[in-house]
ZASETOR-794741 format. One record per residue: residue number from 0; residue in one letter; x, y, z negated of N, C-alpha, C in turn. Coordinates in nm, 3 decimals. Layout:
<recs>
<rec><nr>NUM</nr><rest>A</rest><n_X>X</n_X><n_Y>Y</n_Y><n_Z>Z</n_Z><ca_X>X</ca_X><ca_Y>Y</ca_Y><ca_Z>Z</ca_Z><c_X>X</c_X><c_Y>Y</c_Y><c_Z>Z</c_Z></rec>
...
</recs>
This chain:
<recs>
<rec><nr>0</nr><rest>X</rest><n_X>-2.782</n_X><n_Y>5.651</n_Y><n_Z>4.232</n_Z><ca_X>-2.744</ca_X><ca_Y>5.509</ca_Y><ca_Z>4.209</ca_Z><c_X>-2.916</c_X><c_Y>5.467</c_Y><c_Z>4.134</c_Z></rec>
<rec><nr>1</nr><rest>X</rest><n_X>-2.951</n_X><n_Y>5.368</n_Y><n_Z>4.184</n_Z><ca_X>-3.023</ca_X><ca_Y>5.342</ca_Y><ca_Z>4.101</ca_Z><c_X>-3.036</c_X><c_Y>5.265</c_Y><c_Z>3.929</c_Z></rec>
<rec><nr>2</nr><rest>X</rest><n_X>-3.106</n_X><n_Y>5.327</n_Y><n_Z>3.838</n_Z><ca_X>-3.100</ca_X><ca_Y>5.246</ca_Y><ca_Z>3.685</ca_Z><c_X>-3.114</c_X><c_Y>5.141</c_Y><c_Z>3.668</c_Z></rec>
<rec><nr>3</nr><rest>X</rest><n_X>-3.085</n_X><n_Y>5.011</n_Y><n_Z>3.568</n_Z><ca_X>-3.071</ca_X><ca_Y>4.946</ca_Y><ca_Z>3.499</ca_Z><c_X>-3.201</c_X><c_Y>4.912</c_Y><c_Z>3.509</c_Z></rec>
<rec><nr>4</nr><rest>X</rest><n_X>-3.241</n_X><n_Y>4.975</n_Y><n_Z>3.413</n_Z><ca_X>-3.404</ca_X><ca_Y>4.979</ca_Y><ca_Z>3.366</ca_Z><c_X>-3.478</c_X><c_Y>5.079</c_Y><c_Z>3.347</c_Z></rec>
<rec><nr>5</nr><rest>X</rest><n_X>-3.565</n_X><n_Y>5.040</n_Y><n_Z>3.476</n_Z><ca_X>-3.643</ca_X><ca_Y>5.201</ca_Y><ca_Z>3.539</ca_Z><c_X>-3.746</c_X><c_Y>5.193</c_Y><c_Z>3.524</c_Z></rec>
<rec><nr>6</nr><rest>X</rest><n_X>-3.871</n_X><n_Y>5.276</n_Y><n_Z>3.411</n_Z><ca_X>-3.981</ca_X><ca_Y>5.235</ca_Y><ca_Z>3.344</ca_Z><c_X>-4.036</c_X><c_Y>5.284</c_Y><c_Z>3.514</c_Z></rec>
<rec><nr>7</nr><rest>X</rest><n_X>-4.028</n_X><n_Y>5.399</n_Y><n_Z>3.554</n_Z><ca_X>-4.066</ca_X><ca_Y>5.383</ca_Y><ca_Z>3.666</ca_Z><c_X>-4.121</c_X><c_Y>5.309</c_Y><c_Z>3.707</c_Z></rec>
<rec><nr>8</nr><rest>X</rest><n_X>-4.027</n_X><n_Y>5.161</n_Y><n_Z>3.797</n_Z><ca_X>-4.050</ca_X><ca_Y>5.100</ca_Y><ca_Z>3.874</ca_Z><c_X>-4.195</c_X><c_Y>5.002</c_Y><c_Z>3.879</c_Z></rec>
<rec><nr>9</nr><rest>X</rest><n_X>-4.257</n_X><n_Y>4.926</n_Y><n_Z>3.941</n_Z><ca_X>-4.317</ca_X><ca_Y>4.882</ca_Y><ca_Z>3.940</ca_Z><c_X>-4.324</c_X><c_Y>4.774</c_Y><c_Z>3.842</c_Z></rec>
<rec><nr>10</nr><rest>X</rest><n_X>-4.231</n_X><n_Y>4.697</n_Y><n_Z>3.854</n_Z><ca_X>-4.226</ca_X><ca_Y>4.630</ca_Y><ca_Z>3.768</ca_Z><c_X>-4.261</c_X><c_Y>4.612</c_Y><c_Z>3.636</c_Z></rec>
<rec><nr>11</nr><rest>X</rest><n_X>-4.213</n_X><n_Y>4.759</n_Y><n_Z>3.558</n_Z><ca_X>-4.210</ca_X><ca_Y>4.815</ca_Y><ca_Z>3.420</ca_Z><c_X>-4.399</c_X><c_Y>4.811</c_Y><c_Z>3.376</c_Z></rec>
<rec><nr>12</nr><rest>X</rest><n_X>-4.483</n_X><n_Y>4.859</n_Y><n_Z>3.494</n_Z><ca_X>-4.627</ca_X><ca_Y>4.901</ca_Y><ca_Z>3.507</ca_Z><c_X>-4.686</c_X><c_Y>4.807</c_Y><c_Z>3.378</c_Z></rec>
<rec><nr>13</nr><rest>X</rest><n_X>-4.657</n_X><n_Y>4.704</n_Y><n_Z>3.380</n_Z><ca_X>-4.743</ca_X><ca_Y>4.631</ca_Y><ca_Z>3.286</ca_Z><c_X>-4.698</c_X><c_Y>4.657</c_Y><c_Z>3.142</c_Z></rec>
<rec><nr>14</nr><rest>X</rest><n_X>-4.761</n_X><n_Y>4.760</n_Y><n_Z>3.019</n_Z><ca_X>-4.676</ca_X><ca_Y>4.694</ca_Y><ca_Z>2.868</ca_Z><c_X>-4.630</c_X><c_Y>4.627</c_Y><c_Z>2.869</c_Z></rec>
<rec><nr>15</nr><rest>X</rest><n_X>-4.701</n_X><n_Y>4.477</n_Y><n_Z>2.830</n_Z><ca_X>-4.664</ca_X><ca_Y>4.377</ca_Y><ca_Z>2.814</ca_Z><c_X>-4.543</c_X><c_Y>4.288</c_Y><c_Z>2.809</c_Z></rec>
<rec><nr>16</nr><rest>X</rest><n_X>-4.506</n_X><n_Y>4.377</n_Y><n_Z>2.988</n_Z><ca_X>-4.413</ca_X><ca_Y>4.304</ca_Y><ca_Z>3.017</ca_Z><c_X>-4.243</c_X><c_Y>4.396</c_Y><c_Z>2.973</c_Z></rec>
<rec><nr>17</nr><rest>X</rest><n_X>-4.303</n_X><n_Y>4.491</n_Y><n_Z>2.988</n_Z><ca_X>-4.208</ca_X><ca_Y>4.638</ca_Y><ca_Z>2.890</ca_Z><c_X>-4.177</c_X><c_Y>4.541</c_Y><c_Z>2.745</c_Z></rec>
<rec><nr>18</nr><rest>X</rest><n_X>-4.299</n_X><n_Y>4.491</n_Y><n_Z>2.675</n_Z><ca_X>-4.267</ca_X><ca_Y>4.468</ca_Y><ca_Z>2.497</ca_Z><c_X>-4.192</c_X><c_Y>4.315</c_Y><c_Z>2.499</c_Z></rec>
<rec><nr>19</nr><rest>X</rest><n_X>-4.213</n_X><n_Y>4.267</n_Y><n_Z>2.642</n_Z><ca_X>-4.133</ca_X><ca_Y>4.171</ca_Y><ca_Z>2.643</ca_Z><c_X>-4.032</c_X><c_Y>4.162</c_Y><c_Z>2.665</c_Z></rec>
<rec><nr>20</nr><rest>X</rest><n_X>-3.933</n_X><n_Y>4.337</n_Y><n_Z>2.731</n_Z><ca_X>-3.814</ca_X><ca_Y>4.278</ca_Y><ca_Z>2.817</ca_Z><c_X>-3.798</c_X><c_Y>4.348</c_Y><c_Z>2.662</c_Z></rec>
<rec><nr>21</nr><rest>X</rest><n_X>-3.766</n_X><n_Y>4.457</n_Y><n_Z>2.561</n_Z><ca_X>-3.797</ca_X><ca_Y>4.499</ca_Y><ca_Z>2.482</ca_Z><c_X>-3.753</c_X><c_Y>4.349</c_Y><c_Z>2.350</c_Z></rec>
<rec><nr>22</nr><rest>X</rest><n_X>-3.889</n_X><n_Y>4.358</n_Y><n_Z>2.321</n_Z><ca_X>-3.909</ca_X><ca_Y>4.236</ca_Y><ca_Z>2.216</ca_Z><c_X>-3.827</c_X><c_Y>4.123</c_Y><c_Z>2.198</c_Z></rec>
<rec><nr>23</nr><rest>X</rest><n_X>-3.813</n_X><n_Y>4.080</n_Y><n_Z>2.314</n_Z><ca_X>-3.718</ca_X><ca_Y>3.908</ca_Y><ca_Z>2.273</ca_Z><c_X>-3.583</c_X><c_Y>3.898</c_Y><c_Z>2.339</c_Z></rec>
<rec><nr>24</nr><rest>X</rest><n_X>-3.527</n_X><n_Y>3.983</n_Y><n_Z>2.360</n_Z><ca_X>-3.339</ca_X><ca_Y>4.018</ca_Y><ca_Z>2.267</ca_Z><c_X>-3.382</c_X><c_Y>4.076</c_Y><c_Z>2.222</c_Z></rec>
<rec><nr>25</nr><rest>X</rest><n_X>-3.435</n_X><n_Y>4.118</n_Y><n_Z>2.138</n_Z><ca_X>-3.445</ca_X><ca_Y>4.137</ca_Y><ca_Z>1.938</ca_Z><c_X>-3.476</c_X><c_Y>4.047</c_Y><c_Z>1.840</c_Z></rec>
<rec><nr>26</nr><rest>X</rest><n_X>-3.585</n_X><n_Y>3.948</n_Y><n_Z>1.976</n_Z><ca_X>-3.609</ca_X><ca_Y>3.864</ca_Y><ca_Z>1.864</ca_Z><c_X>-3.474</c_X><c_Y>3.673</c_Y><c_Z>1.879</c_Z></rec>
<rec><nr>27</nr><rest>X</rest><n_X>-3.439</n_X><n_Y>3.712</n_Y><n_Z>1.912</n_Z><ca_X>-3.330</ca_X><ca_Y>3.606</ca_Y><ca_Z>2.043</ca_Z><c_X>-3.164</c_X><c_Y>3.631</c_Y><c_Z>1.927</c_Z></rec>
<rec><nr>28</nr><rest>X</rest><n_X>-3.183</n_X><n_Y>3.822</n_Y><n_Z>1.868</n_Z><ca_X>-3.041</ca_X><ca_Y>3.872</ca_Y><ca_Z>1.838</ca_Z><c_X>-3.065</c_X><c_Y>3.822</c_Y><c_Z>1.639</c_Z></rec>
<rec><nr>29</nr><rest>X</rest><n_X>-3.237</n_X><n_Y>3.841</n_Y><n_Z>1.639</n_Z><ca_X>-3.193</ca_X><ca_Y>3.756</ca_Y><ca_Z>1.499</ca_Z><c_X>-3.202</c_X><c_Y>3.592</c_Y><c_Z>1.402</c_Z></rec>
<rec><nr>30</nr><rest>X</rest><n_X>-3.224</n_X><n_Y>3.538</n_Y><n_Z>1.614</n_Z><ca_X>-3.204</ca_X><ca_Y>3.363</ca_Y><ca_Z>1.540</ca_Z><c_X>-3.074</c_X><c_Y>3.350</c_Y><c_Z>1.534</c_Z></rec>
<rec><nr>31</nr><rest>X</rest><n_X>-2.961</n_X><n_Y>3.440</n_Y><n_Z>1.607</n_Z><ca_X>-2.848</ca_X><ca_Y>3.457</ca_Y><ca_Z>1.671</ca_Z><c_X>-2.828</c_X><c_Y>3.467</c_Y><c_Z>1.501</c_Z></rec>
<rec><nr>32</nr><rest>X</rest><n_X>-2.830</n_X><n_Y>3.580</n_Y><n_Z>1.442</n_Z><ca_X>-2.782</ca_X><ca_Y>3.636</ca_Y><ca_Z>1.288</ca_Z><c_X>-2.816</c_X><c_Y>3.463</c_Y><c_Z>1.217</c_Z></rec>
<rec><nr>33</nr><rest>X</rest><n_X>-2.949</n_X><n_Y>3.425</n_Y><n_Z>1.228</n_Z><ca_X>-3.007</ca_X><ca_Y>3.283</ca_Y><ca_Z>1.097</ca_Z><c_X>-2.851</c_X><c_Y>3.229</c_Y><c_Z>1.149</c_Z></rec>
<rec><nr>34</nr><rest>X</rest><n_X>-2.839</n_X><n_Y>3.223</n_Y><n_Z>1.281</n_Z><ca_X>-2.755</ca_X><ca_Y>3.070</ca_Y><ca_Z>1.278</ca_Z><c_X>-2.612</c_X><c_Y>3.102</c_Y><c_Z>1.254</c_Z></rec>
<rec><nr>35</nr><rest>X</rest><n_X>-2.599</n_X><n_Y>3.258</n_Y><n_Z>1.182</n_Z><ca_X>-2.399</ca_X><ca_Y>3.234</ca_Y><ca_Z>1.181</ca_Z><c_X>-2.389</c_X><c_Y>3.275</c_Y><c_Z>1.324</c_Z></rec>
<rec><nr>36</nr><rest>X</rest><n_X>-2.400</n_X><n_Y>3.387</n_Y><n_Z>1.378</n_Z><ca_X>-2.346</ca_X><ca_Y>3.387</ca_Y><ca_Z>1.551</ca_Z><c_X>-2.368</c_X><c_Y>3.565</c_Y><c_Z>1.590</c_Z></rec>
<rec><nr>37</nr><rest>X</rest><n_X>-2.309</n_X><n_Y>3.638</n_Y><n_Z>1.458</n_Z><ca_X>-2.273</ca_X><ca_Y>3.758</ca_Y><ca_Z>1.432</ca_Z><c_X>-2.246</c_X><c_Y>3.793</c_Y><c_Z>1.595</c_Z></rec>
<rec><nr>38</nr><rest>X</rest><n_X>-2.136</n_X><n_Y>3.804</n_Y><n_Z>1.699</n_Z><ca_X>-2.072</ca_X><ca_Y>3.771</ca_Y><ca_Z>1.819</ca_Z><c_X>-2.216</c_X><c_Y>3.881</c_Y><c_Z>1.885</c_Z></rec>
<rec><nr>39</nr><rest>X</rest><n_X>-2.289</n_X><n_Y>3.719</n_Y><n_Z>1.883</n_Z><ca_X>-2.415</ca_X><ca_Y>3.676</ca_Y><ca_Z>2.010</ca_Z><c_X>-2.566</c_X><c_Y>3.760</c_Y><c_Z>1.945</c_Z></rec>
<rec><nr>40</nr><rest>X</rest><n_X>-2.523</n_X><n_Y>3.765</n_Y><n_Z>1.801</n_Z><ca_X>-2.619</ca_X><ca_Y>3.845</ca_Y><ca_Z>1.768</ca_Z><c_X>-2.633</c_X><c_Y>3.990</c_Y><c_Z>1.797</c_Z></rec>
<rec><nr>41</nr><rest>X</rest><n_X>-2.500</n_X><n_Y>4.083</n_Y><n_Z>1.741</n_Z><ca_X>-2.506</ca_X><ca_Y>4.191</ca_Y><ca_Z>1.751</ca_Z><c_X>-2.491</c_X><c_Y>4.246</c_Y><c_Z>1.962</c_Z></rec>
<rec><nr>42</nr><rest>X</rest><n_X>-2.493</n_X><n_Y>4.151</n_Y><n_Z>2.023</n_Z><ca_X>-2.498</ca_X><ca_Y>4.207</ca_Y><ca_Z>2.211</ca_Z><c_X>-2.633</c_X><c_Y>4.140</c_Y><c_Z>2.205</c_Z></rec>
<rec><nr>43</nr><rest>X</rest><n_X>-2.699</n_X><n_Y>4.060</n_Y><n_Z>2.169</n_Z><ca_X>-2.874</ca_X><ca_Y>4.080</ca_Y><ca_Z>2.212</ca_Z><c_X>-2.972</c_X><c_Y>4.257</c_Y><c_Z>2.111</c_Z></rec>
<rec><nr>44</nr><rest>X</rest><n_X>-2.895</n_X><n_Y>4.198</n_Y><n_Z>1.988</n_Z><ca_X>-2.942</ca_X><ca_Y>4.308</ca_Y><ca_Z>1.909</ca_Z><c_X>-2.880</c_X><c_Y>4.488</c_Y><c_Z>2.024</c_Z></rec>
<rec><nr>45</nr><rest>X</rest><n_X>-2.833</n_X><n_Y>4.483</n_Y><n_Z>2.091</n_Z><ca_X>-2.782</ca_X><ca_Y>4.591</ca_Y><ca_Z>2.162</ca_Z><c_X>-2.819</c_X><c_Y>4.632</c_Y><c_Z>2.308</c_Z></rec>
<rec><nr>46</nr><rest>X</rest><n_X>-2.899</n_X><n_Y>4.497</n_Y><n_Z>2.333</n_Z><ca_X>-2.946</ca_X><ca_Y>4.461</ca_Y><ca_Z>2.468</ca_Z><c_X>-3.084</c_X><c_Y>4.508</c_Y><c_Z>2.450</c_Z></rec>
<rec><nr>47</nr><rest>X</rest><n_X>-3.101</n_X><n_Y>4.442</n_Y><n_Z>2.288</n_Z><ca_X>-3.275</ca_X><ca_Y>4.457</ca_Y><ca_Z>2.251</ca_Z><c_X>-3.302</c_X><c_Y>4.637</c_Y><c_Z>2.226</c_Z></rec>
<rec><nr>48</nr><rest>X</rest><n_X>-3.203</n_X><n_Y>4.695</n_Y><n_Z>2.192</n_Z><ca_X>-3.238</ca_X><ca_Y>4.847</ca_Y><ca_Z>2.162</ca_Z><c_X>-3.174</c_X><c_Y>4.974</c_Y><c_Z>2.274</c_Z></rec>
<rec><nr>49</nr><rest>X</rest><n_X>-3.153</n_X><n_Y>4.931</n_Y><n_Z>2.372</n_Z><ca_X>-3.086</ca_X><ca_Y>5.000</ca_Y><ca_Z>2.469</ca_Z><c_X>-3.258</c_X><c_Y>4.930</c_Y><c_Z>2.535</c_Z></rec>
<rec><nr>50</nr><rest>X</rest><n_X>-3.303</n_X><n_Y>4.822</n_Y><n_Z>2.587</n_Z><ca_X>-3.423</ca_X><ca_Y>4.836</ca_Y><ca_Z>2.656</ca_Z><c_X>-3.560</c_X><c_Y>4.956</c_Y><c_Z>2.590</c_Z></rec>
<rec><nr>51</nr><rest>X</rest><n_X>-3.544</n_X><n_Y>4.905</n_Y><n_Z>2.467</n_Z><ca_X>-3.607</ca_X><ca_Y>4.983</ca_Y><ca_Z>2.359</ca_Z><c_X>-3.637</c_X><c_Y>5.126</c_Y><c_Z>2.370</c_Z></rec>
<rec><nr>52</nr><rest>X</rest><n_X>-3.522</n_X><n_Y>5.197</n_Y><n_Z>2.406</n_Z><ca_X>-3.457</ca_X><ca_Y>5.312</ca_Y><ca_Z>2.429</ca_Z><c_X>-3.525</c_X><c_Y>5.374</c_Y><c_Z>2.582</c_Z></rec>
<rec><nr>53</nr><rest>X</rest><n_X>-3.473</n_X><n_Y>5.213</n_Y><n_Z>2.591</n_Z><ca_X>-3.515</ca_X><ca_Y>5.301</ca_Y><ca_Z>2.814</ca_Z><c_X>-3.671</c_X><c_Y>5.269</c_Y><c_Z>2.862</c_Z></rec>
<rec><nr>54</nr><rest>X</rest><n_X>-3.734</n_X><n_Y>5.183</n_Y><n_Z>2.764</n_Z><ca_X>-3.850</ca_X><ca_Y>5.167</ca_Y><ca_Z>2.889</ca_Z><c_X>-3.948</c_X><c_Y>5.245</c_Y><c_Z>2.748</c_Z></rec>
<rec><nr>55</nr><rest>X</rest><n_X>-3.964</n_X><n_Y>5.326</n_Y><n_Z>2.597</n_Z><ca_X>-4.032</ca_X><ca_Y>5.341</ca_Y><ca_Z>2.546</ca_Z><c_X>-4.023</c_X><c_Y>5.494</c_Y><c_Z>2.435</c_Z></rec>
<rec><nr>56</nr><rest>X</rest><n_X>-3.842</n_X><n_Y>5.503</n_Y><n_Z>2.442</n_Z><ca_X>-3.803</ca_X><ca_Y>5.623</ca_Y><ca_Z>2.249</ca_Z><c_X>-3.775</c_X><c_Y>5.720</c_Y><c_Z>2.427</c_Z></rec>
<rec><nr>57</nr><rest>X</rest><n_X>-3.740</n_X><n_Y>5.700</n_Y><n_Z>2.531</n_Z><ca_X>-3.679</ca_X><ca_Y>5.808</ca_Y><ca_Z>2.602</ca_Z><c_X>-3.756</c_X><c_Y>5.891</c_Y><c_Z>2.651</c_Z></rec>
<rec><nr>58</nr><rest>X</rest><n_X>-3.773</n_X><n_Y>5.991</n_Y><n_Z>2.730</n_Z><ca_X>-3.877</ca_X><ca_Y>6.165</ca_Y><ca_Z>2.760</ca_Z><c_X>-3.830</c_X><c_Y>6.171</c_Y><c_Z>2.864</c_Z></rec>
</recs>
């Protein structure tokens, strides 16, 4: 079974793509929390943290 976020996939070869994949959901989570939507904020926060873990922190 293939992984949803596979850092070895050619799409993620460029650093800016990995940064955008992890960073944009985190920025959007901040926007959602700013506009008092904690449900959406938590979902985007979880997505951003998962992408950060899969693309940068996991060995």
